[in-house]
PDB file with SEQRES, HELIX, SHEET and CRYST1 records, atoms N, CA, C and O in Angstrom:
SEQRES   1 A   83  MET VAL GLU GLN LEU ALA ASP VAL ILE VAL VAL SER HIS          
SEQRES   2 A   83  CYS ALA GLY PRO PHE SER ALA THR ALA GLU PRO MET MET          
SEQRES   3 A   83  LYS ALA CYS ILE LYS ALA GLY THR HIS TYR THR ASP ILE          
SEQRES   4 A   83  THR GLY GLU GLY PRO VAL PHE ARG ILE GLY GLN GLY LEU          
SEQRES   5 A   83  HIS GLU GLN ALA LYS LYS ALA GLY VAL VAL LEU MET GLY          
SEQRES   6 A   83  GLY VAL GLY PHE ASP VAL ILE PRO THR ASP CYS LEU ALA          
SEQRES   7 A   83  ASN PHE LEU HIS GLN                                          
HELIX    1 AA1 VAL A    2  LEU A    5  1                                   4    
HELIX    2 AA2 PHE A   18  ALA A   32  1                                  15    
HELIX    3 AA3 GLY A   43  GLY A   51  1                                   9    
HELIX    4 AA4 HIS A   53  ALA A   59  1                                   7    
HELIX    5 AA5 VAL A   71  HIS A   82  1                                  12    
SHEET    1 AA1 3 VAL A  10  HIS A  13  0                                        
SHEET    2 AA1 3 HIS A  35  ASP A  38  1                                        
SHEET    3 AA1 3 LEU A  63  MET A  64  1                                        
CRYST1    1.000    1.000    1.000  90.00  90.00  90.00 P 1           1          
ATOM      1  N   MET A   1      96.544  82.574 198.721  1.00  0.00           N  
ATOM      2  CA  MET A   1      95.843  82.375 199.975  1.00  0.00           C  
ATOM      3  C   MET A   1      96.635  82.700 201.132  1.00  0.00           C  
ATOM      4  O   MET A   1      96.082  83.065 202.169  1.00  0.00           O  
ATOM      5  N   VAL A   2      97.958  82.590 201.031  1.00  0.00           N  
ATOM      6  CA  VAL A   2      98.893  82.942 202.272  1.00  0.00           C  
ATOM      7  C   VAL A   2      98.752  84.405 202.545  1.00  0.00           C  
ATOM      8  O   VAL A   2      98.772  84.754 203.726  1.00  0.00           O  
ATOM      9  N   GLU A   3      98.612  85.309 201.608  1.00  0.00           N  
ATOM     10  CA  GLU A   3      98.528  86.695 201.924  1.00  0.00           C  
ATOM     11  C   GLU A   3      97.146  86.950 202.681  1.00  0.00           C  
ATOM     12  O   GLU A   3      97.131  87.764 203.605  1.00  0.00           O  
ATOM     13  N   GLN A   4      96.177  86.384 202.371  1.00  0.00           N  
ATOM     14  CA  GLN A   4      94.797  86.508 203.087  1.00  0.00           C  
ATOM     15  C   GLN A   4      94.823  86.091 204.518  1.00  0.00           C  
ATOM     16  O   GLN A   4      94.069  86.555 205.374  1.00  0.00           O  
ATOM     17  N   LEU A   5      95.842  85.085 204.747  1.00  0.00           N  
ATOM     18  CA  LEU A   5      95.933  84.677 206.119  1.00  0.00           C  
ATOM     19  C   LEU A   5      96.863  85.348 206.998  1.00  0.00           C  
ATOM     20  O   LEU A   5      96.941  84.998 208.176  1.00  0.00           O  
ATOM     21  N   ALA A   6      97.572  86.276 206.533  1.00  0.00           N  
ATOM     22  CA  ALA A   6      98.673  87.106 207.239  1.00  0.00           C  
ATOM     23  C   ALA A   6      98.239  87.634 208.534  1.00  0.00           C  
ATOM     24  O   ALA A   6      99.040  87.613 209.468  1.00  0.00           O  
ATOM     25  N   ASP A   7      97.059  88.106 208.695  1.00  0.00           N  
ATOM     26  CA  ASP A   7      96.682  88.648 209.943  1.00  0.00           C  
ATOM     27  C   ASP A   7      95.535  87.818 210.662  1.00  0.00           C  
ATOM     28  O   ASP A   7      94.734  88.330 211.444  1.00  0.00           O  
ATOM     29  N   VAL A   8      95.547  86.598 210.340  1.00  0.00           N  
ATOM     30  CA  VAL A   8      94.432  85.674 210.840  1.00  0.00           C  
ATOM     31  C   VAL A   8      95.261  84.708 211.871  1.00  0.00           C  
ATOM     32  O   VAL A   8      96.289  84.118 211.536  1.00  0.00           O  
ATOM     33  N   ILE A   9      94.738  84.638 213.019  1.00  0.00           N  
ATOM     34  CA  ILE A   9      95.216  83.806 214.196  1.00  0.00           C  
ATOM     35  C   ILE A   9      94.939  82.330 213.939  1.00  0.00           C  
ATOM     36  O   ILE A   9      95.838  81.489 213.924  1.00  0.00           O  
ATOM     37  N   VAL A  10      93.605  82.046 213.731  1.00  0.00           N  
ATOM     38  CA  VAL A  10      93.169  80.692 213.619  1.00  0.00           C  
ATOM     39  C   VAL A  10      92.121  80.534 212.468  1.00  0.00           C  
ATOM     40  O   VAL A  10      91.187  81.334 212.416  1.00  0.00           O  
ATOM     41  N   VAL A  11      92.225  79.650 211.650  1.00  0.00           N  
ATOM     42  CA  VAL A  11      91.269  79.298 210.600  1.00  0.00           C  
ATOM     43  C   VAL A  11      90.354  78.159 211.170  1.00  0.00           C  
ATOM     44  O   VAL A  11      90.795  77.225 211.841  1.00  0.00           O  
ATOM     45  N   SER A  12      89.120  78.320 210.857  1.00  0.00           N  
ATOM     46  CA  SER A  12      88.188  77.205 211.091  1.00  0.00           C  
ATOM     47  C   SER A  12      87.657  76.718 209.695  1.00  0.00           C  
ATOM     48  O   SER A  12      86.593  77.153 209.254  1.00  0.00           O  
ATOM     49  N   HIS A  13      88.358  75.880 209.068  1.00  0.00           N  
ATOM     50  CA  HIS A  13      88.061  75.429 207.755  1.00  0.00           C  
ATOM     51  C   HIS A  13      86.911  74.579 207.749  1.00  0.00           C  
ATOM     52  O   HIS A  13      86.799  73.563 208.435  1.00  0.00           O  
ATOM     53  N   CYS A  14      85.890  75.117 206.790  1.00  0.00           N  
ATOM     54  CA  CYS A  14      84.699  74.518 206.758  1.00  0.00           C  
ATOM     55  C   CYS A  14      84.236  74.016 205.265  1.00  0.00           C  
ATOM     56  O   CYS A  14      83.126  73.535 205.036  1.00  0.00           O  
ATOM     57  N   ALA A  15      85.211  74.195 204.341  1.00  0.00           N  
ATOM     58  CA  ALA A  15      84.979  73.985 202.906  1.00  0.00           C  
ATOM     59  C   ALA A  15      85.336  72.561 202.406  1.00  0.00           C  
ATOM     60  O   ALA A  15      86.509  72.194 202.332  1.00  0.00           O  
ATOM     61  N   GLY A  16      84.309  71.785 202.070  1.00  0.00           N  
ATOM     62  CA  GLY A  16      84.515  70.443 201.670  1.00  0.00           C  
ATOM     63  C   GLY A  16      84.460  70.377 200.117  1.00  0.00           C  
ATOM     64  O   GLY A  16      84.132  71.378 199.480  1.00  0.00           O  
ATOM     65  N   PRO A  17      84.755  69.292 199.547  1.00  0.00           N  
ATOM     66  CA  PRO A  17      85.208  68.046 200.197  1.00  0.00           C  
ATOM     67  C   PRO A  17      86.649  68.332 200.884  1.00  0.00           C  
ATOM     68  O   PRO A  17      87.506  68.924 200.228  1.00  0.00           O  
ATOM     69  N   PHE A  18      86.885  67.945 202.089  1.00  0.00           N  
ATOM     70  CA  PHE A  18      88.138  68.208 202.635  1.00  0.00           C  
ATOM     71  C   PHE A  18      89.353  67.388 202.051  1.00  0.00           C  
ATOM     72  O   PHE A  18      90.524  67.731 202.219  1.00  0.00           O  
ATOM     73  N   SER A  19      88.986  66.357 201.403  1.00  0.00           N  
ATOM     74  CA  SER A  19      90.067  65.584 200.754  1.00  0.00           C  
ATOM     75  C   SER A  19      90.621  66.467 199.637  1.00  0.00           C  
ATOM     76  O   SER A  19      91.748  66.221 199.209  1.00  0.00           O  
ATOM     77  N   ALA A  20      89.919  67.462 199.144  1.00  0.00           N  
ATOM     78  CA  ALA A  20      90.521  68.394 198.041  1.00  0.00           C  
ATOM     79  C   ALA A  20      90.872  69.772 198.629  1.00  0.00           C  
ATOM     80  O   ALA A  20      91.679  70.472 198.017  1.00  0.00           O  
ATOM     81  N   THR A  21      90.310  70.218 199.801  1.00  0.00           N  
ATOM     82  CA  THR A  21      90.589  71.494 200.213  1.00  0.00           C  
ATOM     83  C   THR A  21      91.475  71.638 201.510  1.00  0.00           C  
ATOM     84  O   THR A  21      92.033  72.713 201.728  1.00  0.00           O  
ATOM     85  N   ALA A  22      91.612  70.590 202.361  1.00  0.00           N  
ATOM     86  CA  ALA A  22      92.300  70.660 203.529  1.00  0.00           C  
ATOM     87  C   ALA A  22      93.795  70.865 203.310  1.00  0.00           C  
ATOM     88  O   ALA A  22      94.362  71.776 203.914  1.00  0.00           O  
ATOM     89  N   GLU A  23      94.447  70.086 202.496  1.00  0.00           N  
ATOM     90  CA  GLU A  23      95.896  70.085 202.353  1.00  0.00           C  
ATOM     91  C   GLU A  23      96.400  71.516 201.815  1.00  0.00           C  
ATOM     92  O   GLU A  23      97.404  72.015 202.322  1.00  0.00           O  
ATOM     93  N   PRO A  24      95.758  72.124 200.868  1.00  0.00           N  
ATOM     94  CA  PRO A  24      96.288  73.491 200.371  1.00  0.00           C  
ATOM     95  C   PRO A  24      96.067  74.527 201.527  1.00  0.00           C  
ATOM     96  O   PRO A  24      96.912  75.407 201.690  1.00  0.00           O  
ATOM     97  N   MET A  25      94.848  74.449 202.418  1.00  0.00           N  
ATOM     98  CA  MET A  25      94.610  75.335 203.370  1.00  0.00           C  
ATOM     99  C   MET A  25      95.644  75.109 204.538  1.00  0.00           C  
ATOM    100  O   MET A  25      96.153  76.046 205.153  1.00  0.00           O  
ATOM    101  N   MET A  26      95.906  73.796 204.784  1.00  0.00           N  
ATOM    102  CA  MET A  26      97.010  73.547 205.918  1.00  0.00           C  
ATOM    103  C   MET A  26      98.320  74.042 205.532  1.00  0.00           C  
ATOM    104  O   MET A  26      99.049  74.587 206.361  1.00  0.00           O  
ATOM    105  N   LYS A  27      98.664  73.880 204.295  1.00  0.00           N  
ATOM    106  CA  LYS A  27     100.074  74.356 203.807  1.00  0.00           C  
ATOM    107  C   LYS A  27     100.010  75.851 203.847  1.00  0.00           C  
ATOM    108  O   LYS A  27     100.988  76.445 204.301  1.00  0.00           O  
ATOM    109  N   ALA A  28      99.004  76.507 203.439  1.00  0.00           N  
ATOM    110  CA  ALA A  28      98.998  77.976 203.490  1.00  0.00           C  
ATOM    111  C   ALA A  28      98.922  78.478 204.918  1.00  0.00           C  
ATOM    112  O   ALA A  28      99.402  79.575 205.200  1.00  0.00           O  
ATOM    113  N   CYS A  29      98.370  77.756 205.778  1.00  0.00           N  
ATOM    114  CA  CYS A  29      98.416  78.182 207.293  1.00  0.00           C  
ATOM    115  C   CYS A  29      99.829  78.063 207.835  1.00  0.00           C  
ATOM    116  O   CYS A  29     100.265  78.920 208.604  1.00  0.00           O  
ATOM    117  N   ILE A  30     100.542  77.035 207.458  1.00  0.00           N  
ATOM    118  CA  ILE A  30     101.858  76.863 207.775  1.00  0.00           C  
ATOM    119  C   ILE A  30     102.760  78.031 207.419  1.00  0.00           C  
ATOM    120  O   ILE A  30     103.555  78.572 208.187  1.00  0.00           O  
ATOM    121  N   LYS A  31     102.507  78.378 206.027  1.00  0.00           N  
ATOM    122  CA  LYS A  31     103.470  79.453 205.568  1.00  0.00           C  
ATOM    123  C   LYS A  31     103.119  80.785 206.190  1.00  0.00           C  
ATOM    124  O   LYS A  31     103.963  81.671 206.321  1.00  0.00           O  
ATOM    125  N   ALA A  32     101.769  80.922 206.599  1.00  0.00           N  
ATOM    126  CA  ALA A  32     101.254  82.263 207.067  1.00  0.00           C  
ATOM    127  C   ALA A  32     101.457  82.328 208.555  1.00  0.00           C  
ATOM    128  O   ALA A  32     101.371  83.417 209.124  1.00  0.00           O  
ATOM    129  N   GLY A  33     101.738  81.156 209.260  1.00  0.00           N  
ATOM    130  CA  GLY A  33     101.910  81.140 210.737  1.00  0.00           C  
ATOM    131  C   GLY A  33     100.491  81.181 211.330  1.00  0.00           C  
ATOM    132  O   GLY A  33     100.337  81.761 212.405  1.00  0.00           O  
ATOM    133  N   THR A  34      99.515  80.649 210.752  1.00  0.00           N  
ATOM    134  CA  THR A  34      98.126  80.653 211.167  1.00  0.00           C  
ATOM    135  C   THR A  34      97.663  79.242 211.644  1.00  0.00           C  
ATOM    136  O   THR A  34      97.823  78.254 210.927  1.00  0.00           O  
ATOM    137  N   HIS A  35      97.148  79.185 212.736  1.00  0.00           N  
ATOM    138  CA  HIS A  35      96.720  77.822 213.341  1.00  0.00           C  
ATOM    139  C   HIS A  35      95.470  77.377 212.559  1.00  0.00           C  
ATOM    140  O   HIS A  35      94.679  78.205 212.108  1.00  0.00           O  
ATOM    141  N   TYR A  36      95.309  76.019 212.406  1.00  0.00           N  
ATOM    142  CA  TYR A  36      94.321  75.516 211.536  1.00  0.00           C  
ATOM    143  C   TYR A  36      93.455  74.479 212.352  1.00  0.00           C  
ATOM    144  O   TYR A  36      93.959  73.653 213.112  1.00  0.00           O  
ATOM    145  N   THR A  37      92.066  74.606 212.113  1.00  0.00           N  
ATOM    146  CA  THR A  37      91.236  73.727 212.650  1.00  0.00           C  
ATOM    147  C   THR A  37      90.164  73.411 211.461  1.00  0.00           C  
ATOM    148  O   THR A  37      89.907  74.225 210.573  1.00  0.00           O  
ATOM    149  N   ASP A  38      89.575  72.119 211.566  1.00  0.00           N  
ATOM    150  CA  ASP A  38      88.465  71.887 210.469  1.00  0.00           C  
ATOM    151  C   ASP A  38      87.416  71.040 211.154  1.00  0.00           C  
ATOM    152  O   ASP A  38      87.552  70.585 212.290  1.00  0.00           O  
ATOM    153  N   ILE A  39      86.389  70.869 210.401  1.00  0.00           N  
ATOM    154  CA  ILE A  39      85.301  70.163 210.919  1.00  0.00           C  
ATOM    155  C   ILE A  39      85.103  68.663 210.262  1.00  0.00           C  
ATOM    156  O   ILE A  39      84.034  68.060 210.362  1.00  0.00           O  
ATOM    157  N   THR A  40      86.117  68.195 209.660  1.00  0.00           N  
ATOM    158  CA  THR A  40      86.120  66.916 208.908  1.00  0.00           C  
ATOM    159  C   THR A  40      86.095  65.736 209.792  1.00  0.00           C  
ATOM    160  O   THR A  40      86.460  65.837 210.964  1.00  0.00           O  
ATOM    161  N   GLY A  41      85.669  64.585 209.276  1.00  0.00           N  
ATOM    162  CA  GLY A  41      85.780  63.391 209.929  1.00  0.00           C  
ATOM    163  C   GLY A  41      86.545  62.393 209.024  1.00  0.00           C  
ATOM    164  O   GLY A  41      86.618  61.198 209.308  1.00  0.00           O  
ATOM    165  N   GLU A  42      87.113  62.939 207.921  1.00  0.00           N  
ATOM    166  CA  GLU A  42      87.618  62.107 206.827  1.00  0.00           C  
ATOM    167  C   GLU A  42      89.037  61.711 207.278  1.00  0.00           C  
ATOM    168  O   GLU A  42      89.925  62.539 207.484  1.00  0.00           O  
ATOM    169  N   GLY A  43      89.187  60.308 207.423  1.00  0.00           N  
ATOM    170  CA  GLY A  43      90.417  59.683 207.859  1.00  0.00           C  
ATOM    171  C   GLY A  43      91.777  60.233 206.977  1.00  0.00           C  
ATOM    172  O   GLY A  43      92.831  60.535 207.536  1.00  0.00           O  
ATOM    173  N   PRO A  44      91.600  60.298 205.746  1.00  0.00           N  
ATOM    174  CA  PRO A  44      92.758  60.654 204.894  1.00  0.00           C  
ATOM    175  C   PRO A  44      93.261  62.129 205.234  1.00  0.00           C  
ATOM    176  O   PRO A  44      94.434  62.490 205.135  1.00  0.00           O  
ATOM    177  N   VAL A  45      92.225  62.905 205.639  1.00  0.00           N  
ATOM    178  CA  VAL A  45      92.609  64.405 206.095  1.00  0.00           C  
ATOM    179  C   VAL A  45      93.259  64.332 207.359  1.00  0.00           C  
ATOM    180  O   VAL A  45      94.111  65.199 207.556  1.00  0.00           O  
ATOM    181  N   PHE A  46      93.066  63.537 208.223  1.00  0.00           N  
ATOM    182  CA  PHE A  46      93.826  63.385 209.530  1.00  0.00           C  
ATOM    183  C   PHE A  46      95.238  62.992 209.211  1.00  0.00           C  
ATOM    184  O   PHE A  46      96.185  63.480 209.828  1.00  0.00           O  
ATOM    185  N   ARG A  47      95.403  62.014 208.141  1.00  0.00           N  
ATOM    186  CA  ARG A  47      96.799  61.603 207.901  1.00  0.00           C  
ATOM    187  C   ARG A  47      97.553  62.722 207.180  1.00  0.00           C  
ATOM    188  O   ARG A  47      98.775  62.824 207.293  1.00  0.00           O  
ATOM    189  N   ILE A  48      96.781  63.611 206.395  1.00  0.00           N  
ATOM    190  CA  ILE A  48      97.600  64.746 205.719  1.00  0.00           C  
ATOM    191  C   ILE A  48      98.175  65.650 206.819  1.00  0.00           C  
ATOM    192  O   ILE A  48      99.323  66.095 206.808  1.00  0.00           O  
ATOM    193  N   GLY A  49      97.258  65.872 207.768  1.00  0.00           N  
ATOM    194  CA  GLY A  49      97.680  66.821 209.041  1.00  0.00           C  
ATOM    195  C   GLY A  49      98.925  66.127 209.783  1.00  0.00           C  
ATOM    196  O   GLY A  49      99.868  66.799 210.202  1.00  0.00           O  
ATOM    197  N   GLN A  50      98.858  64.764 209.909  1.00  0.00           N  
ATOM    198  CA  GLN A  50      99.977  64.145 210.545  1.00  0.00           C  
ATOM    199  C   GLN A  50     101.146  64.264 209.652  1.00  0.00           C  
ATOM    200  O   GLN A  50     102.240  64.430 210.190  1.00  0.00           O  
ATOM    201  N   GLY A  51     101.076  64.204 208.391  1.00  0.00           N  
ATOM    202  CA  GLY A  51     102.217  64.228 207.527  1.00  0.00           C  
ATOM    203  C   GLY A  51     102.838  65.614 207.402  1.00  0.00           C  
ATOM    204  O   GLY A  51     103.970  65.753 206.940  1.00  0.00           O  
ATOM    205  N   LEU A  52     102.071  66.670 207.828  1.00  0.00           N  
ATOM    206  CA  LEU A  52     102.614  67.976 207.851  1.00  0.00           C  
ATOM    207  C   LEU A  52     102.979  68.480 209.310  1.00  0.00           C  
ATOM    208  O   LEU A  52     103.273  69.655 209.532  1.00  0.00           O  
ATOM    209  N   HIS A  53     102.937  67.531 210.251  1.00  0.00           N  
ATOM    210  CA  HIS A  53     103.136  67.899 211.566  1.00  0.00           C  
ATOM    211  C   HIS A  53     104.450  68.530 211.818  1.00  0.00           C  
ATOM    212  O   HIS A  53     104.480  69.563 212.488  1.00  0.00           O  
ATOM    213  N   GLU A  54     105.543  68.014 211.348  1.00  0.00           N  
ATOM    214  CA  GLU A  54     106.983  68.712 211.536  1.00  0.00           C  
ATOM    215  C   GLU A  54     106.999  69.950 211.014  1.00  0.00           C  
ATOM    216  O   GLU A  54     107.615  70.778 211.685  1.00  0.00           O  
ATOM    217  N   GLN A  55     106.438  70.373 209.878  1.00  0.00           N  
ATOM    218  CA  GLN A  55     106.538  71.688 209.070  1.00  0.00           C  
ATOM    219  C   GLN A  55     105.713  72.459 210.042  1.00  0.00           C  
ATOM    220  O   GLN A  55     106.173  73.538 210.416  1.00  0.00           O  
ATOM    221  N   ALA A  56     104.555  72.063 210.509  1.00  0.00           N  
ATOM    222  CA  ALA A  56     103.753  72.981 211.404  1.00  0.00           C  
ATOM    223  C   ALA A  56     104.363  73.190 212.676  1.00  0.00           C  
ATOM    224  O   ALA A  56     104.223  74.283 213.225  1.00  0.00           O  
ATOM    225  N   LYS A  57     105.026  72.271 213.215  1.00  0.00           N  
ATOM    226  CA  LYS A  57     105.813  72.407 214.509  1.00  0.00           C  
ATOM    227  C   LYS A  57     106.883  73.505 214.333  1.00  0.00           C  
ATOM    228  O   LYS A  57     106.994  74.426 215.142  1.00  0.00           O  
ATOM    229  N   LYS A  58     107.622  73.378 213.302  1.00  0.00           N  
ATOM    230  CA  LYS A  58     108.660  74.348 213.027  1.00  0.00           C  
ATOM    231  C   LYS A  58     108.108  75.832 212.826  1.00  0.00           C  
ATOM    232  O   LYS A  58     108.730  76.846 213.143  1.00  0.00           O  
ATOM    233  N   ALA A  59     106.970  75.799 212.309  1.00  0.00           N  
ATOM    234  CA  ALA A  59     106.330  77.094 212.117  1.00  0.00           C  
ATOM    235  C   ALA A  59     105.535  77.617 213.316  1.00  0.00           C  
ATOM    236  O   ALA A  59     105.043  78.746 213.323  1.00  0.00           O  
ATOM    237  N   GLY A  60     105.425  76.726 214.362  1.00  0.00           N  
ATOM    238  CA  GLY A  60     104.776  77.178 215.557  1.00  0.00           C  
ATOM    239  C   GLY A  60     103.236  77.200 215.332  1.00  0.00           C  
ATOM    240  O   GLY A  60     102.496  77.963 215.954  1.00  0.00           O  
ATOM    241  N   VAL A  61     102.823  76.348 214.438  1.00  0.00           N  
ATOM    242  CA  VAL A  61     101.325  76.269 214.063  1.00  0.00           C  
ATOM    243  C   VAL A  61     100.731  74.959 214.550  1.00  0.00           C  
ATOM    244  O   VAL A  61     101.407  73.931 214.523  1.00  0.00           O  
ATOM    245  N   VAL A  62      99.446  74.973 215.008  1.00  0.00           N  
ATOM    246  CA  VAL A  62      98.687  73.729 215.295  1.00  0.00           C  
ATOM    247  C   VAL A  62      97.887  73.442 214.210  1.00  0.00           C  
ATOM    248  O   VAL A  62      97.178  74.322 213.722  1.00  0.00           O  
ATOM    249  N   LEU A  63      97.913  72.248 213.744  1.00  0.00           N  
ATOM    250  CA  LEU A  63      96.921  71.806 212.760  1.00  0.00           C  
ATOM    251  C   LEU A  63      96.075  70.710 213.475  1.00  0.00           C  
ATOM    252  O   LEU A  63      96.543  69.645 213.876  1.00  0.00           O  
ATOM    253  N   MET A  64      94.738  71.106 213.589  1.00  0.00           N  
ATOM    254  CA  MET A  64      93.815  70.168 214.453  1.00  0.00           C  
ATOM    255  C   MET A  64      92.574  69.970 213.690  1.00  0.00           C  
ATOM    256  O   MET A  64      91.655  70.788 213.697  1.00  0.00           O  
ATOM    257  N   GLY A  65      92.567  68.866 213.030  1.00  0.00           N  
ATOM    258  CA  GLY A  65      91.347  68.369 212.131  1.00  0.00           C  
ATOM    259  C   GLY A  65      90.286  67.917 213.071  1.00  0.00           C  
ATOM    260  O   GLY A  65      90.579  67.646 214.235  1.00  0.00           O  
ATOM    261  N   GLY A  66      89.073  67.821 212.627  1.00  0.00           N  
ATOM    262  CA  GLY A  66      87.960  67.038 213.293  1.00  0.00           C  
ATOM    263  C   GLY A  66      87.517  67.797 214.446  1.00  0.00           C  
ATOM    264  O   GLY A  66      86.972  67.111 215.311  1.00  0.00           O  
ATOM    265  N   VAL A  67      87.607  68.979 214.668  1.00  0.00           N  
ATOM    266  CA  VAL A  67      87.246  69.713 215.931  1.00  0.00           C  
ATOM    267  C   VAL A  67      85.755  69.813 216.102  1.00  0.00           C  
ATOM    268  O   VAL A  67      85.250  69.999 217.209  1.00  0.00           O  
ATOM    269  N   GLY A  68      84.996  69.677 214.901  1.00  0.00           N  
ATOM    270  CA  GLY A  68      83.550  69.769 214.962  1.00  0.00           C  
ATOM    271  C   GLY A  68      82.944  68.595 214.367  1.00  0.00           C  
ATOM    272  O   GLY A  68      81.859  68.700 213.794  1.00  0.00           O  
ATOM    273  N   PHE A  69      83.546  67.493 214.452  1.00  0.00           N  
ATOM    274  CA  PHE A  69      82.954  66.357 213.873  1.00  0.00           C  
ATOM    275  C   PHE A  69      81.993  65.570 214.795  1.00  0.00           C  
ATOM    276  O   PHE A  69      82.354  64.586 215.441  1.00  0.00           O  
ATOM    277  N   ASP A  70      80.722  66.087 214.806  1.00  0.00           N  
ATOM    278  CA  ASP A  70      79.718  65.560 215.578  1.00  0.00           C  
ATOM    279  C   ASP A  70      78.334  66.248 215.115  1.00  0.00           C  
ATOM    280  O   ASP A  70      78.283  67.357 214.584  1.00  0.00           O  
ATOM    281  N   VAL A  71      77.411  65.570 215.345  1.00  0.00           N  
ATOM    282  CA  VAL A  71      76.040  66.151 214.815  1.00  0.00           C  
ATOM    283  C   VAL A  71      75.759  67.476 215.275  1.00  0.00           C  
ATOM    284  O   VAL A  71      75.473  68.307 214.414  1.00  0.00           O  
ATOM    285  N   ILE A  72      75.787  67.826 216.475  1.00  0.00           N  
ATOM    286  CA  ILE A  72      75.330  69.206 217.106  1.00  0.00           C  
ATOM    287  C   ILE A  72      76.361  70.356 216.640  1.00  0.00           C  
ATOM    288  O   ILE A  72      75.902  71.409 216.197  1.00  0.00           O  
ATOM    289  N   PRO A  73      77.579  70.183 216.726  1.00  0.00           N  
ATOM    290  CA  PRO A  73      78.443  71.255 216.304  1.00  0.00           C  
ATOM    291  C   PRO A  73      78.419  71.510 214.801  1.00  0.00           C  
ATOM    292  O   PRO A  73      78.445  72.663 214.369  1.00  0.00           O  
ATOM    293  N   THR A  74      78.369  70.438 213.997  1.00  0.00           N  
ATOM    294  CA  THR A  74      78.288  70.665 212.464  1.00  0.00           C  
ATOM    295  C   THR A  74      76.905  71.275 212.134  1.00  0.00           C  
ATOM    296  O   THR A  74      76.826  72.207 211.334  1.00  0.00           O  
ATOM    297  N   ASP A  75      75.853  70.778 212.721  1.00  0.00           N  
ATOM    298  CA  ASP A  75      74.570  71.290 212.341  1.00  0.00           C  
ATOM    299  C   ASP A  75      74.478  72.845 212.848  1.00  0.00           C  
ATOM    300  O   ASP A  75      73.945  73.710 212.152  1.00  0.00           O  
ATOM    301  N   CYS A  76      74.930  73.056 213.862  1.00  0.00           N  
ATOM    302  CA  CYS A  76      75.037  74.512 214.337  1.00  0.00           C  
ATOM    303  C   CYS A  76      75.884  75.341 213.446  1.00  0.00           C  
ATOM    304  O   CYS A  76      75.522  76.482 213.156  1.00  0.00           O  
ATOM    305  N   LEU A  77      76.971  74.845 213.000  1.00  0.00           N  
ATOM    306  CA  LEU A  77      77.871  75.581 212.044  1.00  0.00           C  
ATOM    307  C   LEU A  77      77.147  75.869 210.863  1.00  0.00           C  
ATOM    308  O   LEU A  77      77.060  77.000 210.384  1.00  0.00           O  
ATOM    309  N   ALA A  78      76.576  74.746 210.344  1.00  0.00           N  
ATOM    310  CA  ALA A  78      75.832  74.823 208.955  1.00  0.00           C  
ATOM    311  C   ALA A  78      74.637  75.837 209.028  1.00  0.00           C  
ATOM    312  O   ALA A  78      74.373  76.506 208.029  1.00  0.00           O  
ATOM    313  N   ASN A  79      73.941  75.964 210.126  1.00  0.00           N  
ATOM    314  CA  ASN A  79      72.909  76.761 210.406  1.00  0.00           C  
ATOM    315  C   ASN A  79      73.441  78.272 210.360  1.00  0.00           C  
ATOM    316  O   ASN A  79      72.824  79.132 209.733  1.00  0.00           O  
ATOM    317  N   PHE A  80      74.551  78.528 211.020  1.00  0.00           N  
ATOM    318  CA  PHE A  80      75.123  79.741 211.136  1.00  0.00           C  
ATOM    319  C   PHE A  80      75.755  80.163 209.654  1.00  0.00           C  
ATOM    320  O   PHE A  80      75.603  81.305 209.222  1.00  0.00           O  
ATOM    321  N   LEU A  81      76.356  79.314 209.040  1.00  0.00           N  
ATOM    322  CA  LEU A  81      76.822  79.661 207.691  1.00  0.00           C  
ATOM    323  C   LEU A  81      75.670  80.024 206.745  1.00  0.00           C  
ATOM    324  O   LEU A  81      75.713  80.950 205.936  1.00  0.00           O  
ATOM    325  N   HIS A  82      74.616  79.176 206.940  1.00  0.00           N  
ATOM    326  CA  HIS A  82      73.407  79.486 206.109  1.00  0.00           C  
ATOM    327  C   HIS A  82      72.780  80.872 206.300  1.00  0.00           C  
ATOM    328  O   HIS A  82      72.375  81.553 205.359  1.00  0.00           O  
ATOM    329  N   GLN A  83      72.732  81.225 207.539  1.00  0.00           N  
ATOM    330  CA  GLN A  83      72.148  82.514 207.992  1.00  0.00           C  
ATOM    331  C   GLN A  83      73.052  83.562 207.552  1.00  0.00           C  
ATOM    332  O   GLN A  83      72.798  84.741 207.802  1.00  0.00           O  
TER     333      GLN A  83                                                      
END                                                                             
């Protein structure tokens, strides 16, 4: 996964369940130097991001979960992905 992120500036992670997918993506983003966002509202995922904060900071990477956790943004994203 790290190789696929090499030329990516920001990932908008939308693949759930985030409890299973967020941590591997966050770690890959840290290794690749890619900023991370996701649309989750899962509390444990926020804690994973907090736990990886120092690693991300050293890598110059932002880990920002929950950027689309609301009805309108997630519905729009779901529609966009469906189309």
